C-alpha positions, -999 to 999 in steps of 0.1 A, spaced: -472 -728 15 -455 -762 9 -417 -757 8 -385 -777 10 -370 -751 31 -363 -756 68 -377 -727 88 -370 -720 124 -386 -693 146 -364 -680 173 -375 -659 201 -347 -640 219 -355 -634 255 -334 -615 281 -343 -614 318 -327 -581 323 -347 -550 313 -344 -515 324 -380 -509 325 -394 -542 332 -370 -568 346 -379 -604 341 -405 -594 315 -405 -628 295 -418 -645 326 -446 -619 333 -479 -636 337 -507 -627 311 -539 -648 318 -520 -673 341 -494 -680 313 -459 -664 312 -457 -640 283 -430 -660 266 -454 -690 263 -479 -667 245 -453 -658 219 -441 -694 217 -476 -707 210 -482 -681 183 -450 -694 165 -460 -730 169 -495 -722 152 -478 -707 123 -482 -733 93 -449 -726 77 -426 -732 107 -406 -763 112 -393 -757 147 -394 -730 175 -369 -721 201 -363 -697 227 -328 -682 230 -319 -668 264 -292 -658 286 -311 -668 319 -319 -702 333 -350 -690 348 -365 -684 314 -350 -716 300 -366 -737 328 -400 -719 324 -400 -727 286 -390 -763 291 -418 -767 318 -445 -758 293 -431 -781 268 -410 -758 248 -375 -758 234 -349 -734 248 -312 -730 245 -289 -708 267 -267 -684 249 -240 -659 260 -249 -629 281 -225 -608 262 -246 -604 231 -254 -567 221 -283 -575 199 -312 -600 193 -296 -609 159 -264 -618 177 -283 -640 202 -303 -658 174 -271 -664 153 -256 -684 181 -287 -704 188 -291 -714 153 -255 -720 142 -258 -758 145 -294 -762 134 -305 -777 103 -323 -748 87 -320 -724 59 -345 -695 70 -347 -681 105 -376 -660 118 -367 -636 146 -397 -630 168 -399 -604 197 -405 -620 232 -428 -591 242 -453 -596 214 -478 -619 230 -506 -610 205 -486 -614 173 -509 -629 146 -495 -665 135 -503 -654 99 -478 -626 100 -453 -652 109 -463 -672 79 -463 -641 58 -425 -635 65 -418 -672 58 -435 -669 25 -418 -638 15 -383 -654 23 -393 -682 0 -407 -661 -27 -381 -631 -27 -346 -631 -37 -334 -612 -9 -315 -619 23 -338 -603 49 -375 -594 53 -393 -573 80 -427 -559 86 -443 -524 85 -477 -510 94 -492 -476 83 -492 -453 113 -529 -446 106 -536 -482 117 -518 -478 151 -520 -458 183 -484 -448 179 -472 -412 175 -448 -407 146 -427 -382 166 -421 -408 193 -385 -419 189 -395 -454 201 -418 -457 173 -393 -466 144 -401 -452 109 -391 -469 76 -392 -456 41 -391 -478 11 -384 -477 -26 -410 -484 -53 -406 -522 -48 -409 -521 -10 -372 -525 -2 -361 -504 27 -344 -472 19 -339 -462 56 -350 -467 92 -350 -439 117 -362 -428 150 -367 -395 136 -397 -385 115 -390 -394 79 -396 -383 52 -398 -346 63 -434 -334 58 -431 -302 41 -463 -282 36 -488 -305 22 -463 -335 15 -482 -357 40 -509 -360 14 -485 -379 -9 -468 -403 16 -479 -429 40 -460 -430 72 -449 -466 81 -441 -479 115 -415 -505 115 -425 -538 133 -392 -552 145 -397 -588 135 -374 -602 108 -368 -632 86 -333 -639 74 -315 -665 54 -294 -683 77 -260 -679 58 -268 -643 56 -275 -640 94 -241 -657 102 -223 -632 80 -243 -602 93 -233 -607 129 -196 -606 120 -199 -571 105 -189 -542 127 -216 -519 138 -216 -489 114 -221 -452 120 -258 -453 113 -265 -482 136 -244 -466 164 -263 -433 159 -298 -446 156 -293 -478 179 -310 -498 152 -293 -529 141 -311 -533 108 -291 -502 96 -260 -526 97 -274 -544 68 -282 -512 47 -249 -499 55 -232 -531 40 -253 -530 9 -278 -558 18 -315 -554 8 -343 -557 33 -378 -565 18 -406 -546 38 -440 -564 39 -468 -539 45 -497 -551 68 -527 -536 82 -528 -557 115 -506 -541 141 -502 -558 174 -495 -544 208 -461 -551 226 -453 -551 264 -428 -523 273 -438 -518 311 -456 -538 338 -485 -514 332 -490 -528 296 -499 -563 311 -534 -550 319 -539 -535 284 -529 -569 268 -553 -589 290 -581 -565 281 -574 -571 243 -574 -608 250 -608 -607 265 
């Protein structure tokens, strides 16, 4: 889609990880994982620029070595949105795409879909969801975040718990949705969002998108049928390489 909007994709990347330290630099088919994500963003047709926002010079140096753009940000940020807000504060853009640095297989067309939705919809924030029936995730898993929407596909709530409660034959009437943690924001909204205090729901669920809902902001949810596979542990690298094959 041709647009006058300036769209920047940002990939927040921390070196420290409880389950997988140095994860952005893990090699997949002889390329660091962060490069796979970066190239997916570059290949998206609607993106004007791509940067990696990191707190570690090793990641920054790796990105620059493969020809990418990286910016060093504070190590004190609590969320990816905080890191991204710092990275774009002086950039000439009005839409910001937040990609996950551990999603090496993310389809470029999904990134374009996010950008299109931000251009078309009158909302401050857009995210993506996939029917659980299209994934191998278990709805009961607290790491698999669920989202429920209204009739216009705006988020009502996100939770680590199973929502809505499936009473008797209720499952026949509701399609369970797995939240895919990639976002698009309007830049002015993002800069305001990170100034808000974490609310009770965000602190309880440890889900930053609930901060937006608690403050009355709307989040459009795009439903897609093409889930990807992220990397949580070193064992996932082999799975990703097999999928690439």
